[in-house]
Phi, psi and omega in degrees: 000130177293143174278126179241160180297328181295331179284325192262320192306319184295343185257359180230173177220127182245127179231161179222048183269101182294134175082343182212127176230124178241089184299326183299325181288346181260359185235155353280160178262131176287146171210184185295341179259008183121245181234141179248120177254003181262030185283153174254148180251131180242140174271132184248145174268335169204191186300334187229013182228128175292147173288120181262127179259134176250094189250003179299126180059030177227162177272151176215124181226154179203155175251143179234125175251105180257016183295333180256006180284119183295152176302130179098353179260130182278126180253044184279150172233127178204160176262142176223132180290125182216153172293139183300327181266011179076012177094008181299318183286336183273329184237116185293337180275352180274101180261356185267308178070194184298329181304329180247018173083017180276164178104350180266144175198143172207188185277353178276152176243091185297143177234147180279348181271103181229155174263118179243126180054036176082003179237149177296124182299000000 
């Protein structure tokens, strides 16, 4: 089955705010099952390409203000190797690409049901 944007978009959030990211203002996201608070935020260089960082032998610094982060919400920042186009050029069945958040993978299986501030998200 081809991956389409309609399948992926409701569960993720893609932003392109240079210099400032406020995850709390982007959550929770509505979807067909209610609200998803387990979304990942991706920095984009344009509408369909992830911003690729070249940090080998270079410095990288950031400030994190978690004072408004509700209890139960993970405020992690990390790099993950991904194709800039979300894998569209590599996989012919991928019709969604970075525009819809494809191309990411790890050993975790994210779920949208989380307890935030003591309530089911």
